[in-house]
C-alpha positions in Angstrom: 81.5 85.3 107.2 79.3 85.2 104.2 78.7 86.6 100.7 76.5 89.5 99.7 75.1 91.0 96.5 72.6 93.6 95.5 71.4 96.4 93.4 70.0 99.9 93.8 68.2 101.7 91.0 67.7 105.4 90.3 65.6 105.3 87.2 62.2 104.6 88.8 62.3 100.9 87.9 62.3 98.1 90.5 65.5 96.3 91.2 66.4 93.5 88.9 65.8 90.5 91.2 66.9 88.1 88.5 70.3 89.7 88.2 70.8 89.8 92.0 69.8 86.1 92.2 72.5 85.3 89.6 75.1 87.3 91.5 74.1 85.6 94.8 74.3 82.2 93.1 78.0 82.9 92.4 78.7 83.2 96.1 77.5 79.7 97.3 81.1 78.8 98.2 81.3 81.8 100.5 78.1 80.8 102.3 77.1 77.2 102.0 74.8 77.2 105.0 71.9 79.2 103.7 70.7 81.9 101.3 68.3 84.8 101.2 66.9 87.3 98.8 65.0 90.5 99.7 63.6 93.2 97.4 61.6 96.3 97.9 61.1 98.9 95.1 64.5 100.1 93.9 66.6 97.8 96.1 67.3 94.1 96.1 69.8 92.4 98.4 71.1 88.8 98.3 73.0 86.8 100.8 74.8 83.5 101.3 75.4 82.4 104.8 78.3 80.7 106.6 76.9 80.2 110.1 79.5 81.2 112.7 77.5 83.2 115.3 73.9 82.5 116.2 73.5 79.4 114.1 69.7 79.6 114.3 67.4 81.1 111.5 67.2 84.3 113.7 70.6 85.2 112.3 69.7 84.8 108.7 70.2 87.5 106.1 69.2 89.8 104.5 68.0 90.9 107.9 65.0 93.2 108.1 64.5 95.2 111.3 61.2 97.0 111.0 61.4 99.0 114.2 64.7 100.5 113.0 63.4 100.9 109.4 66.6 99.2 108.1 67.6 96.1 106.1 71.1 94.8 106.1 73.3 92.4 104.2 76.7 91.8 105.8 79.8 89.8 105.4 82.4 89.4 108.2 82.7 89.3 112.0 82.4 91.9 114.6 84.4 90.6 117.5 83.1 93.1 120.1 79.4 92.5 119.3 78.5 91.2 122.7 79.9 94.3 124.5 78.2 96.5 121.9 74.9 94.7 122.4 75.1 95.4 126.1 75.9 99.0 125.5 73.1 99.4 123.0 70.6 97.5 125.1 71.3 100.1 127.9 70.4 102.8 125.4 67.0 101.2 124.8 67.6 98.9 121.8 65.9 95.5 121.8 67.2 92.3 120.1 65.5 89.2 118.8 68.7 87.3 117.9 72.1 86.7 119.4 73.8 87.6 116.1 76.4 90.3 115.4 74.3 91.3 112.4 71.5 92.7 114.5 74.0 94.5 116.6 75.3 96.3 113.5 71.8 97.4 112.7 71.3 98.8 116.2 74.6 100.5 116.0 73.7 102.2 112.8 70.3 103.2 114.2 72.1 104.8 117.2 75.1 106.4 115.6 74.4 106.7 111.9 77.4 106.5 109.6 79.7 106.8 112.6 78.6 103.3 113.6 81.8 101.8 112.0 84.0 103.6 114.5 82.4 101.3 117.2 83.1 98.1 115.4 86.1 95.9 116.0 86.5 93.3 113.3 86.4 92.6 109.6 83.3 93.6 107.6 81.6 94.6 104.3 78.2 96.0 105.1 75.2 97.2 103.1 72.4 99.0 104.9 69.2 100.4 103.3 67.1 103.0 105.0 63.4 102.3 104.3 62.2 105.8 104.9 64.8 107.8 103.0 65.8 105.3 100.3 69.5 105.9 101.2 71.9 103.1 100.8 75.1 102.8 102.9 78.1 100.7 102.0 81.0 100.2 104.5 84.2 98.3 104.5 86.5 97.5 107.5 89.7 99.5 108.3 92.2 97.1 106.7 90.1 95.9 103.8 90.0 92.3 105.0 86.5 91.8 103.6 85.9 92.7 99.9 83.2 94.8 98.4 83.0 95.3 94.7 80.8 97.9 93.0 79.8 98.5 89.4 77.7 101.1 87.6 75.0 99.6 85.4 72.4 101.3 83.3 70.0 103.0 85.7 71.7 101.9 88.9 74.6 100.4 90.9 75.4 96.8 91.8 77.6 95.5 94.5 78.9 92.1 95.6 81.5 90.2 97.7 83.4 89.1 94.5 84.1 90.5 91.1 82.8 87.3 89.3 79.5 87.8 91.1 79.3 91.3 89.6 79.9 89.9 86.2 77.2 87.3 86.6 74.6 90.1 86.9 75.5 91.3 83.4 75.5 94.7 81.8 79.1 95.5 83.0 82.0 96.9 80.9 84.6 94.2 80.9 87.3 96.0 78.9 90.8 96.1 80.5 91.5 99.2 82.5 95.0 100.3 81.1 95.9 102.1 84.4 95.1 99.0 86.4 96.9 96.7 83.9 100.0 98.9 84.3 99.7 98.6 88.1 99.4 94.8 87.8 102.5 94.6 85.8 104.7 96.8 87.9 103.2 96.7 91.4 103.4 92.9 92.0 99.9 92.3 90.6 98.4 94.8 93.0 95.6 97.1 91.7 94.8 99.6 94.4 91.2 100.6 95.2 89.0 101.9 93.7 90.1 100.3 90.5 90.1 96.7 89.4 91.6 95.1 86.2 88.2 95.6 84.5 87.1 99.1 83.6 83.5 98.6 84.6 84.1 97.2 88.1 85.5 99.0 91.1 85.9 98.3 94.8 85.1 100.3 97.9 88.4 101.4 99.5 89.2 100.1 103.0 88.1 102.2 106.0 85.4 103.8 103.8 81.7 104.5 104.2 79.8 105.3 101.0 76.4 106.9 101.2 74.3 106.6 98.0 71.3 108.8 97.8 68.0 107.8 95.9 68.9 110.1 93.0 72.2 108.3 92.4 74.5 110.9 94.0 77.0 109.6 96.5 79.9 110.6 98.8 82.6 108.7 100.6 83.9 109.2 104.1 87.3 107.8 105.2 86.9 107.0 108.9 90.3 105.6 109.8 94.0 105.9 108.8 97.0 104.4 110.6 99.8 106.7 111.5 103.4 105.4 111.3 105.1 107.9 113.5 106.4 108.2 117.1 104.0 108.7 120.0 105.3 111.5 122.3 103.6 109.7 125.2 106.0 106.7 124.6 109.2 108.7 124.1 110.8 107.2 127.1 109.9 103.6 126.4 112.7 101.0 126.5 113.0 98.1 124.1 111.5 95.9 126.9 108.5 98.2 127.2 107.8 97.8 123.4 108.1 94.1 123.7 105.7 93.9 126.6 103.3 96.2 124.8 103.5 94.2 121.7 102.7 90.9 123.5 99.8 92.5 125.3 98.2 94.0 122.2 98.7 90.8 120.2 97.3 88.7 123.0 94.1 90.8 123.0 93.8 90.5 119.2 94.2 86.7 119.3 91.7 86.3 122.1 89.1 88.5 120.3 89.3 86.2 117.3 88.2 83.2 119.3 84.7 84.6 119.5 82.4 82.1 117.7 79.7 79.5 118.2 81.9 76.9 116.4 85.5 75.7 117.0 88.4 77.9 115.8 91.7 76.4 114.5 95.0 77.9 113.3 96.8 77.7 110.0 100.3 76.8 111.2 102.9 77.5 108.6 105.9 76.9 110.9 106.9 80.6 110.8 107.1 82.8 113.8 103.8 84.6 113.0 101.4 81.7 113.2 103.5 80.0 115.8 103.1 82.9 118.2 99.3 82.9 117.6 99.3 79.2 118.7 101.5 80.0 121.7 99.2 82.8 122.9 96.1 80.6 122.5 97.8 77.8 124.5 98.8 80.4 127.1 95.1 81.4 127.4 94.2 77.8 128.1 92.8 76.8 124.7 92.2 73.1 124.7 92.3 70.7 121.8 93.4 73.4 119.4 93.4 72.2 115.8 96.4 73.3 113.7 97.0 72.7 110.0 100.1 72.7 107.9 100.6 72.0 104.2 103.5 70.6 102.1 104.2 70.0 98.4 106.7 67.8 96.5 110.1 69.4 95.9 111.0 70.7 92.5 114.0 72.5 90.9 116.1 72.0 94.1 113.5 73.7 96.3 111.9 72.1 99.3 108.1 72.0 99.2 107.3 72.0 103.0 108.2 73.4 106.3 107.0 70.5 108.4 110.2 70.5 110.5 109.1 73.7 112.2 105.3 73.3 112.3 105.7 69.8 113.8 107.9 71.3 116.5 105.4 74.0 117.4 102.5 71.4 117.4 104.5 69.1 119.7 105.5 71.9 122.0 102.0 73.1 122.6 100.2 69.8 122.3 97.9 70.8 119.4 95.6 68.5 117.4 97.9 68.8 114.4 97.0 68.0 110.8 100.0 67.6 108.5 98.6 67.9 104.9 100.9 66.7 102.1 99.7 67.6 98.5 100.9 65.2 95.8 101.8 66.6 92.4 98.8 64.9 90.9 96.5 67.4 92.6 98.5 70.5 91.7 97.1 71.2 88.2 93.5 71.0 89.5 94.6 73.2 92.4 95.9 75.8 89.9 92.6 75.8 88.0 90.6 76.0 91.3 92.7 78.9 92.7 92.3 80.9 89.5 88.6 80.3 89.5 88.5 81.4 93.2 90.3 84.7 92.5 88.2 87.9 92.5 91.1 89.5 90.7 94.3 88.2 89.1 96.8 87.5 91.9 100.3 86.3 90.9 101.5 84.8 94.2 101.9 81.0 94.0 100.8 81.1 97.7 97.2 81.3 96.3 97.4 77.7 95.2 98.8 76.6 98.5 96.0 78.4 100.4 93.4 77.0 98.1 94.4 73.4 98.6 95.1 73.9 102.3 91.6 75.5 102.8 90.0 72.5 100.9 91.4 70.1 103.5 90.9 72.4 106.6 87.3 73.0 105.8 86.6 69.4 106.4 87.5 69.9 110.1 86.6 73.4 111.1 84.8 76.5 109.8 87.1 79.2 111.3 90.8 79.5 111.5 93.3 82.2 112.6 96.2 83.0 110.4 99.5 84.9 110.8 98.9 87.1 107.7 99.9 90.7 107.9 102.9 90.6 110.4 105.5 91.2 107.7 103.8 94.3 106.4 103.1 95.8 109.8 106.3 94.8 111.6 109.0 95.1 108.8 109.6 91.5 107.9 110.4 91.9 104.2 113.7 92.3 102.5 112.9 95.7 100.8 112.6 97.5 104.2 116.3 97.6 105.3 117.5 99.4 102.2 115.2 102.3 103.2 116.6 102.6 106.7 119.2 105.3 105.9 117.3 107.0 103.1 116.1 110.6 103.5 112.4 110.9 103.7 112.1 112.8 100.4 114.0 110.1 98.5 112.0 107.2 99.9 109.6 106.8 97.0 112.4 106.3 94.4 114.3 103.8 96.6 111.0 101.9 97.3 110.3 101.6 93.6 113.8 100.2 93.0 113.5 97.5 95.6 109.8 96.5 95.4 108.4 97.1 91.9 108.4 94.1 89.6 110.0 96.1 86.9 110.5 99.8 86.0 108.4 101.6 83.4 111.0 101.5 80.5 111.5 97.7 80.9 107.7 97.2 81.0 107.2 98.7 77.6 109.2 95.9 76.0 106.9 93.3 77.5 103.6 94.8 76.6 101.8 94.5 73.3 102.0 97.5 71.1 98.6 99.0 71.8 99.2 98.8 75.6 102.4 100.7 75.7 102.4 104.2 77.2 104.6 107.1 78.1 102.5 107.8 81.2 104.2 106.1 84.2 101.1 106.0 86.4 102.4 103.5 88.9 105.4 105.7 89.8 103.2 108.7 90.1 100.9 106.7 92.5 103.9 105.7 94.7 105.1 109.4 94.7 101.6 110.5 95.9 101.4 107.8 98.6 104.9 108.6 100.0 104.2 112.3 100.0 101.2 112.1 102.3 101.8 113.2 105.9 101.6 110.7 108.8 104.7 108.6 108.1 107.8 109.8 109.9 110.7 108.0 108.3 111.3 106.3 104.9 110.7 102.9 106.5 107.5 104.2 108.1 106.3 105.4 104.7 107.0 102.0 103.1 105.3 100.2 106.0 102.2 102.4 105.8 102.0 101.9 102.0 102.3 98.2 102.3 99.8 97.9 105.2 97.1 100.0 103.6 97.6 99.0 99.9 99.9 96.1 99.1 98.6 94.0 102.1 95.0 94.7 101.2 95.2 93.8 97.6 97.7 90.9 97.7 98.1 88.8 100.9 94.7 89.7 102.6 92.7 89.3 99.4 94.6 86.0 98.7 93.6 84.5 102.1 90.0 85.7 101.8 89.5 84.4 98.3 91.2 81.0 98.8 89.7 80.2 102.2 86.2 81.4 101.3 86.4 79.2 98.2 85.8 76.4 100.6 83.4 78.1 103.1 86.3 78.7 105.6 86.6 81.9 107.6 90.1 83.2 108.1 90.8 85.7 110.9 93.9 87.7 111.1 95.0 89.0 114.5 98.0 90.9 113.2 95.4 93.1 111.4 93.4 94.0 114.5 93.2 97.8 114.0 94.3 98.6 117.5 97.3 96.3 117.1 98.2 98.0 113.8 97.9 101.5 115.5 100.3 100.3 118.2 102.7 98.7 115.7 102.8 102.0 113.7 104.3 103.7 116.7 107.1 101.2 117.2 110.5 102.7 116.2 111.6 101.3 112.8 115.0 100.2 114.2 113.2 97.8 116.5 111.2 96.4 113.6 114.2 95.9 111.4 116.4 94.4 114.2 117.4 90.7 114.1 116.8 90.4 110.3 113.3 91.9 110.5 110.3 91.8 112.9 112.9 92.2 115.7 110.4 93.4 118.3 108.3 90.3 117.8 111.2 87.9 117.8 112.5 89.3 121.1 109.0 89.3 122.6 108.5 85.7 121.5 111.6 84.4 123.4 110.5 82.0 126.1 107.1 81.7 124.5 107.8 80.1 121.1 110.6 77.5 120.6 113.9 79.3 119.7 114.3 77.2 116.5 111.3 78.8 115.1 112.5 82.3 116.0 116.0 81.8 114.7 115.1 80.1 111.4 115.5 81.6 108.0 112.3 83.4 106.8 110.0 81.0 104.9 107.0 81.2 102.6 104.2 78.9 101.5 106.4 77.0 99.1 104.9 75.7 95.8 108.1 74.8 93.9 106.4 73.5 90.8 105.1 77.0 90.1 108.2 78.9 91.1 110.1 76.5 88.8 107.8 76.2 85.8 108.2 72.9 83.9 106.2 70.0 82.5 102.4 70.3 82.7 102.5 73.6 84.7 104.6 75.3 82.0 102.2 73.9 79.4 99.2 75.4 81.3 100.9 78.8 81.0 101.7 78.2 77.4 98.1 77.3 76.6 96.8 80.5 78.2 99.3 82.8 76.4 98.6 81.1 73.0 94.8 81.0 73.3 93.0 82.8 70.5 91.5 85.4 73.0 95.0 86.1 74.3 96.3 86.8 70.8 93.3 89.0 70.1 93.7 90.9 73.4 97.4 91.5 72.6 98.4 92.3 76.2 102.0 91.1 75.6 104.6 91.4 72.9 104.5 88.0 71.0 108.3 87.9 70.6 108.9 88.5 74.3 106.4 85.8 75.2 108.1 83.2 73.0 111.5 84.0 74.4 110.2 83.6 78.0 108.5 80.3 77.1 111.8 79.0 75.7 113.6 79.9 79.0 110.7 80.0 81.5 112.6 80.2 84.8 115.3 82.8 84.0 113.2 86.0 84.2 112.1 87.0 87.7 110.6 90.1 89.1 112.5 92.4 91.5 111.3 90.3 94.5 111.8 87.0 92.9 108.4 85.9 91.4 108.4 84.0 88.2 107.7 86.6 85.5 106.3 84.2 83.0 103.8 83.0 85.6 102.7 86.6 86.1 101.9 86.9 82.3 100.2 83.5 82.1 98.1 84.1 85.3 96.3 87.2 84.1 95.4 85.4 80.9 94.2 82.3 82.8 92.0 84.6 84.9 90.6 86.6 82.0 89.8 83.5 80.1 88.1 81.8 83.0 85.9 84.9 83.5 85.0 84.8 79.8 86.5 88.3 79.3 87.4 89.0 75.6 
């Protein structure tokens, strides 16, 4: 787990090492254990290291492998690297380190761009071929690791975060109107390849991009989950699905214990993370460190779920850390979370993850998290309304239950020059739901959420906030083999028992019943959900700032009405709408975007 940056040029000039150094310097938090910078002719690569596997200098990056004629910069973790190393050694490859980085190089040397199909894990990879001058970018199947790209005069730059791209300079920082419309309707999600800024994009998940020395490029999509029934499992009973679920998740959890440092668990008290703890305990994991967070109550809302996380910790005998955050730390937490965001993310969970990660990083370098279960297994409230909807009507119903607001309502919120008759977010949903490979309306929604919403909201949130403190988060529910299995589970089993039915039933006898039967919870930060006092003032300052007025993203009259009654306007799925407006301005102002 690390941070990478780099540049390739097509104009005959050498790579701008100074720009790459500035970009790499922005990634110190992602890799506090070491740094490297390598340049040759048109290419320069930078790297910040968080040492998880092969803690020696042999695992440092950028890694040059002369016998393969390759240089690599890489962020992530390949969980099957030991098995791959044995396979590649049998094919004649030699290794000078025990790192997964060198295994990736050998895999590329052996299989070319098909190397990604052999990797189980999370990764953003950049490989340069010395002889051909070709550059290869690759991102993992579920987009767990980020990779931003930007065209600059004479070349292309890339990095693990958008702010790092900006640090290099020469980037168009104007607001992308299509991305802005997506942010305002699609719960702050801007699907790849766009970002909120016109001049910066991101490599889509499950994609390999090959960039030739002349600047031409092409993309290959190497994986796509199918949410449809498997004929080979047509006779499976509910019990068969439950046993298959447990087996696949057990494998995913055990894979994510591969490390040369201790691995803990972020224990929210929900069934997802509790089941991860249970399976680790079942596997004989000793002295497992678990971590839970709580905030002060506000607006009648509780700020913690310690009742459940404490029970799980007692039940499995973990080394449990109960972290309570006083209100005095929350304002700094908001500022820190906004600073850590690669893109604007509206969920108040960002602040919780940021402050939790700050504390957890003092104890361990790696944690497992329950992120992704709701999207893969049908845990959200907008899935049941789709259960009886014909497949060709699914997109419209999905928009009505998930989108923050519909297009006509949005126009009254936007500043005059940002209004449009072109409902691009609805067209995007139509196109996604029209693609083959999702059998029912629920399947179509789950596929969309797993490959788009999950990637650019919960997964990005966890990556950004944990890596802000040099903490690696691993997500077993996003093991690609587990996701493939989950896609085949009949929707009725997922929606049973109030959502995630197949998991709840599989967890009986493994996880305490109180955790299974509880009402669904979230990472609660009541002071943001119920804006008041200094938190409301922070939003007010952002929306009244001179650069915000100059940008004119929002209608001034609408902003003032919302500031007068800050907690009455909510998005379709319950987020504070005023926070959404203020958050994007906070982020743009922090990035110095005008």
